[in-house]
KERO-885791 format. One line per field, with one value per residue: x, y, z of N, C-alpha, C in turn; residue number from 1. Coordinates in nm, 2 decimals, padded with zeros to 4 digits. Example, Ala and Ser with C-alpha at 12.3 -4.5 7.8 and 13.67 -1.06 7.14 Angstrom:
<rovexs>
nu	(01.32:01.28)
nv	(-00.57:-00.22)
nw	(00.78:00.71)
cau	(01.23:01.37)
cav	(-00.45:-00.11)
caw	(00.78:00.71)
cu	(01.32:01.29)
cv	(-00.33:00.00)
cw	(00.78:00.79)
num	(1:2)
</rovexs>
This chain:
<rovexs>
nu	(08.91:09.04:08.96:09.16:09.32:09.27:09.51:09.73:09.98:10.22:10.32:10.36:10.53:10.77:10.88:11.09:11.12:11.16:10.92:10.88:10.78:10.70:10.93:10.94:10.99:10.85:10.68:10.59:10.38:10.30:10.03:09.89:09.57:09.22:09.04:08.88:08.91:09.05:09.27:09.37:09.44:09.56:09.57:09.77:09.66:09.72:09.78:09.66:09.41:09.15:09.26:09.24:09.07:09.14:09.03:09.21:09.11:08.96:08.76:08.85:09.05:09.22:09.40:09.61:09.82:10.11:10.16:09.98:09.73:09.56:09.26:09.04:08.78:08.79:09.03:09.24:09.51:09.69:09.98:10.15:10.10:10.14:10.37:10.39:10.13:10.16:10.35:10.21:10.01:10.17:10.29:10.08:09.91:09.62:09.48:09.55:09.65:09.76:09.95:10.02:10.23:10.25:10.20:10.26:10.35:10.67:10.94:11.16:11.41:11.31:11.19:11.00:11.12:11.21:10.96:10.87:11.07:11.03:10.77:10.81:10.99:10.82:10.65:10.41:10.07:09.83:09.47:09.14:08.93:08.81:08.99:08.88:08.83:08.81:08.65:08.70:08.46:08.39:08.54:08.70:08.77:08.98:09.06:09.30:09.38:09.66:09.71:09.63:09.43:09.32:09.11:09.08:08.89:09.01:09.15:09.37:09.60:09.73:09.96:10.03:10.25:10.33:10.57:10.67:10.91:11.04:11.37:11.68:11.75:11.54:11.33:11.14:10.98:10.85:10.67:10.56:10.39:10.33:10.11:10.05:10.27:10.44:10.67:10.72:10.89:11.15:11.14:11.01:11.01:11.25:11.27:11.31:11.15:11.14:11.27:11.29:11.57:11.53:11.28:11.29:11.33:11.09:10.91:11.00:10.94:10.67:10.62:10.67:10.85:11.04:11.17:11.32:11.60:11.93:11.94:11.70:11.57:11.57:11.75:11.72:11.92:12.02:12.11:12.16:12.16:12.19:12.25:12.52:12.55:12.41:12.15:11.93:11.80:11.81:11.57:11.45:11.28:11.03:10.96:10.92:10.69:10.51:10.52:10.40:10.14:10.05:10.02:09.83:09.61:09.54:09.37:09.12:09.01:09.03:09.22:09.24:09.11:09.21:09.33:09.54:09.61:09.83:09.91:10.14:10.07:09.99:09.95:09.70:09.57:09.56:09.40:09.17:09.09:09.02:08.81:08.63:08.58:08.46:08.24:08.06:07.83:07.79:08.03:08.19:08.24:08.23:08.47:08.59:08.77:09.08:09.37:09.57:09.89:10.12:10.30:10.57:10.67:10.78:10.98:10.82:10.70:10.57:10.23:10.06:10.09:10.36:10.44:10.62:10.59:10.56:10.48:10.30:10.53:10.64)
nv	(11.68:11.57:11.35:11.07:10.98:10.68:10.44:10.29:10.09:10.23:10.09:09.76:09.51:09.25:08.97:08.69:08.38:08.12:07.90:07.90:07.68:07.49:07.47:07.51:07.69:08.02:08.29:08.62:08.88:09.21:09.41:09.72:09.84:09.93:10.19:10.09:09.82:09.67:09.43:09.16:08.82:08.66:08.36:08.16:07.90:07.55:07.35:07.50:07.59:07.83:08.13:08.19:08.40:08.51:08.69:08.90:08.84:08.79:08.60:08.41:08.27:07.98:07.84:07.88:07.79:07.77:07.97:08.23:08.13:08.16:08.06:07.86:07.63:07.61:07.73:07.62:07.65:07.94:08.00:08.15:08.44:08.66:08.84:08.97:09.09:09.26:09.44:09.57:09.69:09.84:10.02:10.16:10.08:10.04:09.92:09.65:09.39:09.08:08.86:08.52:08.24:08.00:07.79:07.91:08.22:08.36:08.33:08.49:08.68:08.61:08.83:09.13:09.30:09.27:09.27:09.53:09.68:09.62:09.72:10.00:10.05:10.03:10.24:10.46:10.55:10.80:10.78:10.86:10.79:10.79:10.67:10.41:10.33:10.07:10.13:10.09:10.05:09.95:09.77:09.46:09.13:08.84:08.52:08.25:07.98:08.06:08.29:08.62:08.86:09.19:09.44:09.79:10.09:10.37:10.68:10.65:10.43:10.16:09.90:09.68:09.45:09.18:08.93:08.62:08.40:08.09:08.06:08.24:08.35:08.46:08.54:08.78:09.02:09.34:09.56:09.86:09.97:10.24:10.27:10.48:10.62:10.60:10.47:10.20:10.06:10.11:10.04:09.80:09.62:09.48:09.29:08.95:08.62:08.36:08.05:07.74:07.53:07.29:07.22:07.16:06.90:06.77:06.94:06.90:06.63:06.64:06.77:07.04:07.36:07.31:07.47:07.63:07.80:07.92:08.14:08.26:08.25:08.32:08.12:07.95:07.81:07.60:07.79:08.02:08.24:08.10:08.19:08.32:08.60:08.71:08.91:09.15:09.35:09.43:09.35:09.19:08.96:09.02:09.24:09.12:08.97:09.18:09.28:09.05:09.07:09.32:09.24:09.04:09.17:09.32:09.16:09.22:09.37:09.64:09.92:09.90:10.11:10.15:10.03:09.76:09.50:09.24:08.95:08.70:08.60:08.50:08.41:08.27:08.40:08.66:08.64:08.55:08.77:08.96:08.82:08.82:09.09:09.17:09.01:09.12:09.35:09.58:09.66:09.80:10.04:10.20:10.44:10.75:10.92:11.10:10.97:11.08:11.10:11.18:11.05:10.82:10.47:10.25:10.06:09.89:09.84:09.56:09.43:09.27:09.03:08.81:08.47:08.16:08.08:07.97:08.15:08.11:08.01:08.21)
nw	(09.77:09.46:09.19:09.06:08.76:08.57:08.46:08.20:08.03:07.80:07.58:07.43:07.61:07.71:07.91:08.00:08.18:08.43:08.59:08.95:09.08:08.88:08.72:08.45:08.14:08.08:07.92:07.97:07.85:07.85:07.76:07.65:07.77:07.74:07.91:08.22:08.18:08.36:08.51:08.32:08.26:07.98:07.86:07.66:07.47:07.42:07.12:06.93:07.00:07.11:07.28:07.63:07.86:08.19:08.45:08.68:08.96:09.28:09.26:09.10:09.22:09.29:09.44:09.73:09.88:09.85:09.68:09.51:09.30:09.00:08.81:08.60:08.51:08.23:08.16:08.30:08.52:08.64:08.78:09.07:09.07:09.23:09.26:09.01:09.02:09.24:09.14:08.94:09.10:09.28:09.11:09.02:08.80:08.63:08.41:08.20:07.98:08.04:07.88:07.87:07.82:07.95:08.24:08.47:08.62:08.55:08.79:08.80:08.96:09.21:09.32:09.27:09.11:08.83:08.70:08.76:08.63:08.35:08.32:08.38:08.17:07.96:08.01:08.15:08.09:08.13:08.15:08.03:08.20:08.54:08.83:09.03:09.37:09.62:09.90:10.24:10.48:10.74:11.01:10.92:11.01:11.01:11.10:11.09:11.24:11.42:11.28:11.19:11.03:10.94:10.81:10.82:10.83:10.65:10.54:10.38:10.21:10.36:10.44:10.68:10.82:11.02:11.10:11.25:11.33:11.45:11.59:11.50:11.25:11.10:11.28:11.46:11.28:11.16:10.95:10.79:10.52:10.31:10.07:09.91:09.87:09.65:09.65:09.59:09.41:09.50:09.78:09.82:09.59:09.54:09.73:09.80:09.75:09.99:10.15:10.34:10.38:10.50:10.41:10.15:10.02:10.07:09.94:09.67:09.64:09.63:09.40:09.38:09.38:09.18:09.02:09.18:09.32:09.43:09.29:09.27:09.51:09.86:10.07:10.37:10.61:10.89:11.07:10.93:10.64:10.33:10.08:09.90:09.86:10.06:10.23:10.08:10.21:10.56:10.68:10.49:10.47:10.59:10.43:10.19:10.25:10.28:10.02:09.89:10.00:09.90:09.63:09.65:09.76:09.54:09.40:09.47:09.27:09.24:09.37:09.72:09.96:10.26:10.57:10.60:10.81:10.90:11.07:11.12:10.87:10.53:10.18:10.19:10.41:10.32:10.09:10.21:10.35:10.16:10.04:10.26:10.29:10.05:10.03:10.21:10.18:10.32:10.41:10.24:09.98:09.65:09.56:09.43:09.52:09.55:09.70:09.96:10.12:10.38:10.53:10.52:10.47:10.73:10.96:11.23:11.56:11.74:11.67:11.80:12.08:12.04:11.92:11.88:11.57:11.24:10.95:10.63:10.38:10.11)
cau	(09.01:09.00:08.97:09.28:09.30:09.31:09.64:09.77:10.12:10.23:10.35:10.38:10.67:10.77:10.99:11.08:11.19:11.11:10.83:10.96:10.73:10.70:11.06:10.92:11.00:10.73:10.69:10.48:10.38:10.21:09.97:09.80:09.43:09.13:08.99:08.78:08.94:09.11:09.39:09.32:09.54:09.53:09.65:09.78:09.62:09.79:09.72:09.59:09.27:09.14:09.32:09.14:09.09:09.12:09.04:09.28:09.01:08.95:08.66:08.92:09.16:09.20:09.49:09.69:09.91:10.25:10.16:09.85:09.70:09.43:09.23:08.90:08.77:08.83:09.17:09.34:09.56:09.81:10.04:10.25:10.07:10.14:10.47:10.34:10.02:10.22:10.42:10.11:09.95:10.27:10.32:09.96:09.86:09.48:09.43:09.65:09.63:09.88:09.95:10.12:10.23:10.28:10.10:10.31:10.43:10.81:10.98:11.27:11.51:11.24:11.13:10.91:11.21:11.21:10.83:10.87:11.16:10.97:10.66:10.86:11.04:10.70:10.60:10.27:09.99:09.70:09.36:09.03:08.84:08.86:09.03:08.79:08.88:08.72:08.67:08.66:08.36:08.39:08.65:08.68:08.88:08.98:09.17:09.32:09.47:09.73:09.73:09.52:09.43:09.21:09.11:09.02:08.86:09.12:09.16:09.49:09.62:09.84:09.98:10.11:10.27:10.43:10.60:10.74:10.96:11.13:11.51:11.73:11.77:11.43:11.28:11.02:11.00:10.73:10.69:10.44:10.41:10.24:10.08:10.03:10.40:10.51:10.81:10.72:11.01:11.27:11.13:10.96:11.02:11.37:11.27:11.29:11.09:11.24:11.22:11.38:11.64:11.47:11.15:11.31:11.31:10.94:10.85:11.04:10.87:10.53:10.62:10.68:10.98:11.13:11.25:11.38:11.75:11.98:11.93:11.56:11.51:11.66:11.74:11.76:11.97:11.99:12.14:12.22:12.12:12.28:12.29:12.65:12.54:12.33:12.02:11.93:11.76:11.81:11.44:11.40:11.18:10.90:10.93:10.86:10.56:10.43:10.50:10.29:10.01:10.01:09.98:09.71:09.50:09.50:09.27:08.99:08.96:09.06:09.29:09.17:09.13:09.19:09.45:09.54:09.71:09.85:10.00:10.17:09.99:10.04:09.85:09.57:09.50:09.54:09.29:09.05:09.04:08.96:08.68:08.54:08.54:08.37:08.12:07.98:07.80:07.79:08.16:08.27:08.17:08.32:08.50:08.69:08.85:09.22:09.43:09.69:09.96:10.24:10.39:10.62:10.67:10.88:10.96:10.74:10.70:10.47:10.09:10.00:10.19:10.42:10.48:10.71:10.50:10.60:10.37:10.32:10.64:10.59)
cav	(11.60:11.54:11.21:11.04:10.91:10.54:10.43:10.17:10.11:10.30:10.00:09.62:09.47:09.11:08.91:08.54:08.31:07.99:07.90:07.85:07.55:07.40:07.46:07.53:07.83:08.09:08.43:08.71:09.00:09.31:09.48:09.83:09.81:10.04:10.22:10.00:09.68:09.60:09.34:09.03:08.73:08.60:08.24:08.10:07.76:07.45:07.28:07.59:07.63:07.97:08.18:08.20:08.51:08.49:08.81:08.90:08.86:08.69:08.51:08.31:08.21:07.83:07.79:07.98:07.72:07.81:08.09:08.26:08.07:08.19:07.96:07.82:07.49:07.62:07.78:07.56:07.74:08.03:08.01:08.25:08.57:08.77:08.94:09.05:09.18:09.36:09.54:09.65:09.77:09.93:10.12:10.23:10.04:09.99:09.84:09.58:09.25:09.00:08.74:08.43:08.12:07.89:07.77:07.98:08.34:08.33:08.38:08.59:08.66:08.59:08.95:09.20:09.40:09.25:09.32:09.68:09.73:09.62:09.82:10.13:10.06:10.05:10.37:10.47:10.65:10.83:10.76:10.96:10.75:10.81:10.55:10.38:10.26:10.00:10.20:10.01:10.12:09.90:09.67:09.32:09.05:08.70:08.44:08.12:07.93:08.17:08.40:08.72:08.97:09.28:09.56:09.90:10.21:10.47:10.77:10.62:10.29:10.11:09.76:09.65:09.31:09.13:08.79:08.57:08.26:08.04:08.07:08.38:08.40:08.56:08.59:08.86:09.15:09.41:09.66:09.93:10.02:10.34:10.24:10.60:10.70:10.59:10.41:10.05:10.01:10.13:09.99:09.66:09.54:09.40:09.19:08.82:08.51:08.28:07.92:07.67:07.42:07.17:07.19:07.14:06.76:06.74:07.01:06.83:06.50:06.67:06.83:07.18:07.42:07.24:07.58:07.71:07.79:08.03:08.26:08.32:08.23:08.33:07.99:07.96:07.68:07.59:07.91:08.13:08.25:08.02:08.26:08.39:08.74:08.76:08.97:09.29:09.44:09.36:09.30:09.15:08.86:09.09:09.32:09.03:08.94:09.30:09.27:08.95:09.12:09.42:09.17:08.96:09.27:09.37:09.07:09.28:09.42:09.78:09.95:09.90:10.22:10.11:09.99:09.62:09.45:09.10:08.89:08.56:08.56:08.46:08.42:08.22:08.50:08.78:08.61:08.54:08.91:09.01:08.76:08.86:09.23:09.19:08.94:09.20:09.47:09.69:09.68:09.87:10.12:10.25:10.58:10.80:11.03:11.08:10.94:11.16:11.07:11.25:10.96:10.71:10.35:10.24:09.94:09.93:09.74:09.45:09.47:09.18:08.95:08.71:08.34:08.10:08.02:08.01:08.18:08.04:08.06:08.25)
caw	(09.70:09.33:09.14:08.99:08.63:08.54:08.38:08.14:07.99:07.67:07.47:07.46:07.66:07.75:07.98:08.00:08.29:08.46:08.71:09.06:09.12:08.77:08.66:08.31:08.09:08.06:07.88:08.00:07.77:07.90:07.65:07.69:07.77:07.74:08.05:08.29:08.15:08.47:08.48:08.27:08.21:07.85:07.86:07.53:07.48:07.34:07.01:06.84:07.05:07.14:07.40:07.74:07.95:08.33:08.52:08.80:09.06:09.39:09.22:09.02:09.30:09.30:09.54:09.81:09.97:09.83:09.60:09.47:09.17:08.94:08.71:08.58:08.44:08.09:08.13:08.39:08.63:08.62:08.92:09.12:09.01:09.33:09.24:08.90:09.06:09.33:09.06:08.88:09.20:09.33:09.01:08.99:08.67:08.64:08.30:08.12:07.94:08.07:07.80:07.93:07.74:08.03:08.35:08.59:08.60:08.59:08.92:08.78:09.07:09.33:09.37:09.17:09.04:08.69:08.65:08.77:08.53:08.22:08.32:08.37:08.04:07.87:08.03:08.21:08.03:08.20:08.07:08.05:08.31:08.68:08.90:09.14:09.49:09.71:10.03:10.35:10.57:10.87:11.03:10.88:11.07:10.97:11.17:11.05:11.34:11.49:11.18:11.21:10.94:10.95:10.73:10.89:10.75:10.65:10.42:10.31:10.19:10.43:10.46:10.80:10.83:11.12:11.09:11.37:11.31:11.55:11.54:11.50:11.12:11.06:11.41:11.46:11.20:11.13:10.85:10.75:10.38:10.27:09.93:09.83:09.87:09.52:09.67:09.58:09.34:09.59:09.91:09.83:09.47:09.54:09.84:09.74:09.82:10.08:10.20:10.43:10.32:10.56:10.35:10.00:09.98:10.08:09.83:09.55:09.64:09.60:09.27:09.39:09.39:09.08:08.96:09.29:09.33:09.50:09.20:09.28:09.64:09.98:10.13:10.51:10.67:11.03:11.15:10.85:10.51:10.25:09.96:09.93:09.86:10.18:10.21:10.02:10.32:10.69:10.70:10.35:10.48:10.61:10.32:10.09:10.29:10.24:09.87:09.86:10.05:09.80:09.51:09.68:09.77:09.40:09.35:09.50:09.15:09.24:09.49:09.85:10.04:10.39:10.64:10.62:10.91:10.89:11.17:11.09:10.76:10.40:10.07:10.24:10.49:10.23:10.00:10.29:10.40:10.04:10.03:10.37:10.27:09.93:10.06:10.30:10.10:10.41:10.46:10.15:09.87:09.55:09.58:09.33:09.59:09.54:09.83:09.99:10.25:10.41:10.61:10.45:10.54:10.83:11.04:11.35:11.67:11.73:11.67:11.90:12.14:11.95:11.96:11.78:11.47:11.10:10.85:10.50:10.30:09.98)
cu	(08.96:09.02:09.11:09.24:09.34:09.44:09.65:09.92:10.11:10.25:10.37:10.52:10.66:10.89:10.97:11.17:11.13:11.01:10.90:10.91:10.74:10.84:11.05:10.93:10.86:10.76:10.57:10.49:10.27:10.16:09.89:09.66:09.35:09.09:08.88:08.80:08.98:09.23:09.33:09.44:09.48:09.62:09.65:09.75:09.70:09.71:09.63:09.45:09.27:09.21:09.21:09.17:09.05:09.14:09.13:09.19:09.01:08.85:08.73:09.04:09.13:09.29:09.57:09.79:10.05:10.26:10.01:09.83:09.56:09.39:09.08:08.90:08.82:08.98:09.28:09.39:09.68:09.87:10.13:10.23:10.10:10.25:10.44:10.23:10.07:10.29:10.32:10.04:10.05:10.30:10.20:09.90:09.72:09.44:09.55:09.61:09.76:09.88:10.06:10.11:10.26:10.17:10.14:10.38:10.58:10.85:11.09:11.37:11.44:11.17:11.04:10.99:11.20:11.07:10.82:10.96:11.10:10.85:10.71:10.93:10.93:10.65:10.45:10.20:09.86:09.59:09.24:08.94:08.90:08.89:08.92:08.86:08.77:08.75:08.62:08.57:08.36:08.50:08.61:08.80:08.86:09.09:09.18:09.43:09.53:09.75:09.60:09.54:09.31:09.23:09.03:09.00:08.98:09.11:09.29:09.50:09.75:09.84:10.08:10.12:10.37:10.44:10.68:10.78:11.05:11.28:11.55:11.75:11.67:11.38:11.15:11.05:10.86:10.76:10.56:10.48:10.29:10.22:10.06:10.16:10.47:10.65:10.81:10.85:11.13:11.26:11.09:11.00:11.14:11.37:11.23:11.21:11.19:11.18:11.33:11.44:11.58:11.34:11.17:11.28:11.16:10.87:10.88:10.96:10.72:10.51:10.62:10.83:11.08:11.21:11.33:11.53:11.80:11.98:11.80:11.50:11.61:11.64:11.80:11.80:11.94:12.01:12.19:12.15:12.22:12.33:12.42:12.65:12.47:12.20:12.04:11.88:11.78:11.68:11.37:11.28:11.04:10.86:10.87:10.72:10.46:10.41:10.39:10.15:09.96:09.96:09.84:09.59:09.45:09.39:09.13:08.93:08.98:09.14:09.20:09.21:09.10:09.33:09.44:09.65:09.71:09.95:10.01:10.09:10.06:09.93:09.71:09.50:09.47:09.41:09.16:09.00:08.97:08.82:08.58:08.49:08.43:08.24:08.02:07.95:07.80:07.93:08.25:08.18:08.27:08.34:08.60:08.78:09.00:09.27:09.56:09.75:10.08:10.35:10.44:10.62:10.79:10.87:10.90:10.75:10.58:10.33:10.02:10.11:10.23:10.43:10.55:10.62:10.55:10.49:10.40:10.44:10.60:10.71)
cv	(11.56:11.39:11.20:10.97:10.76:10.55:10.30:10.19:10.17:10.20:09.86:09.59:09.33:09.08:08.76:08.49:08.18:08.00:07.84:07.71:07.45:07.37:07.48:07.67:07.89:08.24:08.50:08.84:09.09:09.39:09.60:09.78:09.93:10.07:10.12:09.86:09.61:09.52:09.20:08.95:08.67:08.48:08.18:07.95:07.67:07.40:07.37:07.63:07.78:08.01:08.20:08.32:08.47:08.62:08.80:08.94:08.75:08.58:08.39:08.25:08.07:07.77:07.90:07.92:07.77:07.94:08.12:08.22:08.11:08.08:07.95:07.68:07.50:07.64:07.70:07.66:07.83:08.06:08.13:08.39:08.69:08.88:09.03:09.15:09.29:09.47:09.63:09.75:09.87:10.04:10.19:10.20:09.98:09.90:09.78:09.44:09.18:08.87:08.65:08.30:07.99:07.88:07.84:08.11:08.32:08.40:08.49:08.57:08.64:08.72:09.01:09.29:09.39:09.30:09.47:09.74:09.73:09.71:09.96:10.16:10.09:10.19:10.37:10.58:10.67:10.82:10.85:10.92:10.77:10.67:10.53:10.30:10.18:10.05:10.12:10.09:10.08:09.80:09.53:09.24:08.91:08.63:08.30:08.06:08.05:08.29:08.49:08.83:09.06:09.40:09.67:10.02:10.31:10.56:10.75:10.47:10.25:09.96:09.74:09.50:09.28:08.98:08.75:08.42:08.22:08.05:08.22:08.43:08.50:08.62:08.67:08.99:09.21:09.52:09.73:09.99:10.12:10.33:10.36:10.68:10.70:10.53:10.26:10.00:10.01:10.05:09.84:09.57:09.45:09.29:09.05:08.72:08.43:08.14:07.85:07.55:07.29:07.13:07.14:07.00:06.73:06.81:06.94:06.70:06.53:06.75:06.98:07.23:07.36:07.34:07.66:07.69:07.91:08.16:08.33:08.30:08.25:08.20:08.00:07.82:07.68:07.72:08.03:08.13:08.19:08.10:08.34:08.54:08.80:08.82:09.11:09.39:09.36:09.29:09.25:09.05:08.93:09.18:09.24:08.99:09.06:09.30:09.17:09.01:09.23:09.35:09.10:09.06:09.33:09.28:09.11:09.34:09.57:09.81:09.96:10.02:10.19:10.07:09.84:09.58:09.30:09.05:08.74:08.51:08.52:08.47:08.38:08.33:08.62:08.76:08.61:08.68:08.98:08.95:08.81:09.00:09.24:09.11:09.01:09.33:09.59:09.73:09.77:09.95:10.16:10.40:10.62:10.91:11.00:11.06:11.02:11.12:11.15:11.16:10.85:10.58:10.34:10.11:09.98:09.82:09.64:09.51:09.39:09.09:08.84:08.57:08.27:08.02:08.06:08.03:08.10:08.10:08.10:08.32)
cw	(09.57:09.29:09.06:08.86:08.64:08.46:08.31:08.10:07.84:07.56:07.53:07.51:07.72:07.84:07.99:08.12:08.31:08.58:08.83:09.10:09.00:08.71:08.51:08.26:08.06:08.01:07.91:07.91:07.82:07.78:07.71:07.68:07.78:07.89:08.09:08.24:08.27:08.43:08.44:08.22:08.08:07.84:07.72:07.55:07.39:07.22:06.93:06.88:07.09:07.28:07.50:07.83:08.10:08.40:08.65:08.91:09.16:09.35:09.14:09.09:09.32:09.40:09.61:09.90:09.97:09.75:09.57:09.32:09.13:08.84:08.70:08.51:08.30:08.07:08.20:08.48:08.58:08.76:08.94:09.06:09.10:09.30:09.12:08.94:09.15:09.25:08.99:08.98:09.26:09.24:08.96:08.85:08.69:08.53:08.21:08.09:07.96:07.99:07.86:07.85:07.82:08.14:08.48:08.55:08.64:08.72:08.91:08.89:09.21:09.39:09.26:09.09:08.89:08.63:08.65:08.66:08.39:08.21:08.30:08.23:07.94:07.88:08.08:08.14:08.10:08.10:08.11:08.17:08.44:08.74:09.01:09.25:09.56:09.85:10.14:10.45:10.71:10.89:10.99:10.94:11.03:11.05:11.11:11.15:11.42:11.40:11.20:11.10:10.96:10.86:10.81:10.80:10.76:10.53:10.34:10.29:10.26:10.44:10.57:10.82:10.94:11.10:11.22:11.34:11.42:11.50:11.52:11.36:11.07:11.19:11.39:11.39:11.17:11.03:10.81:10.61:10.35:10.12:09.85:09.82:09.74:09.53:09.66:09.52:09.42:09.72:09.92:09.71:09.47:09.64:09.78:09.82:09.90:10.12:10.28:10.36:10.38:10.49:10.20:09.96:09.97:09.96:09.69:09.53:09.60:09.47:09.27:09.40:09.30:09.01:09.06:09.29:09.41:09.41:09.21:09.41:09.75:10.05:10.27:10.56:10.81:11.11:11.07:10.71:10.42:10.13:09.99:09.93:09.98:10.14:10.15:10.11:10.45:10.72:10.57:10.37:10.50:10.50:10.21:10.12:10.26:10.09:09.83:09.89:09.95:09.68:09.54:09.70:09.64:09.35:09.39:09.37:09.13:09.37:09.61:09.93:10.18:10.45:10.67:10.71:10.91:11.00:11.15:10.97:10.64:10.29:10.12:10.32:10.40:10.14:10.09:10.33:10.28:10.02:10.13:10.34:10.16:09.95:10.15:10.24:10.19:10.45:10.36:10.05:09.77:09.58:09.47:09.39:09.58:09.69:09.84:10.12:10.26:10.48:10.52:10.53:10.63:10.90:11.17:11.45:11.65:11.73:11.78:11.96:12.04:12.01:11.85:11.68:11.33:11.01:10.72:10.43:10.16:09.90)
num	(1:2:3:4:5:6:7:8:9:10:11:12:13:14:15:16:17:18:19:20:21:22:23:24:25:26:27:28:29:30:31:32:33:34:35:36:37:38:39:40:41:42:43:44:45:46:47:48:49:50:51:52:53:54:55:56:57:58:59:60:61:62:63:64:65:66:67:68:69:70:71:72:73:74:75:76:77:78:79:80:81:82:83:84:85:86:87:88:89:90:91:92:93:94:95:96:97:98:99:100:101:102:103:104:105:106:107:108:109:110:111:112:113:114:115:116:117:118:119:120:121:122:123:124:125:126:127:128:129:130:131:132:133:134:135:136:137:138:139:140:141:142:143:144:145:146:147:148:149:150:151:152:153:154:155:156:157:158:159:160:161:162:163:164:165:166:167:168:169:170:171:172:173:174:175:176:177:178:179:180:181:182:183:184:185:186:187:188:189:190:191:192:193:194:195:196:197:198:199:200:201:202:203:204:205:206:207:208:209:210:211:212:213:214:215:216:217:218:219:220:221:222:223:224:225:226:227:228:229:230:231:232:233:234:235:236:237:238:239:240:241:242:243:244:245:246:247:248:249:250:251:252:253:254:255:256:257:258:259:260:261:262:263:264:265:266:267:268:269:270:271:272:273:274:275:276:277:278:279:280:281:282:283:284:285:286:287:288:289:290:291:292:293:294:295:296:297:298:299:300:301:302:303:304:305:306:307:308:309:310:311:312:313:314)
</rovexs>
């Protein structure tokens, strides 16, 4: 198997929206970057001070309760990076500078579609350097209460997620995504974030979800989806969880060559599995081998016995 080339975008491109938690407007601009740059957030500072760089790395994760938040003492925080990161990972972008003028990546319509659209609009350019993968060498497992995540050695990149909610609106769903298929834009990007109407007042009281609406969130009532247009996929909920996992795994700093399985998980579990992998020097190595797969993604049956438990809403 031969090595693959690193990539960046061909030209600068921007989009503007509001933060789902802050409710504040924010503009994100993608800039081409040199080989081996990786993905770096460039946060525009207030009052004319110098802009601050925050690498898209697990080392800079400061919160995972409701979204994945990057930050540092100098930069403050950059919230809700997961959909943007999933788009870059799903479209195979290795090197880019992400300039942001707010504290939160805009939520757009609650999915990754708008990010994919502008990246594809900019175009993808191959670079001279070889792409490097983080190859999983041995099983890594993490448990948080009833949530379980594991990374397994594999010659392909797979993300397998199962969710299980009490009630019939979501219920139990599972999905397998082949990250080497090239189908991110059609299979995952349009799956939207979701939340429960019963949680809204508490979130508002705590200063969260101030920008959430039926325009950017699938809202679940007592026994139905409240959005008048309904769902984009019959299994949109689990597809969005896979989308989140793709974005969170990108915080390893390179594509992870392995099979990730998540049961009742969310951002906290995704982050923990990246931390567990990279903290064990015997569990991974750098690889430049091209990944090839013939099997596409599909809905699958359960991985482990289910119980009525709600994973983190994202």
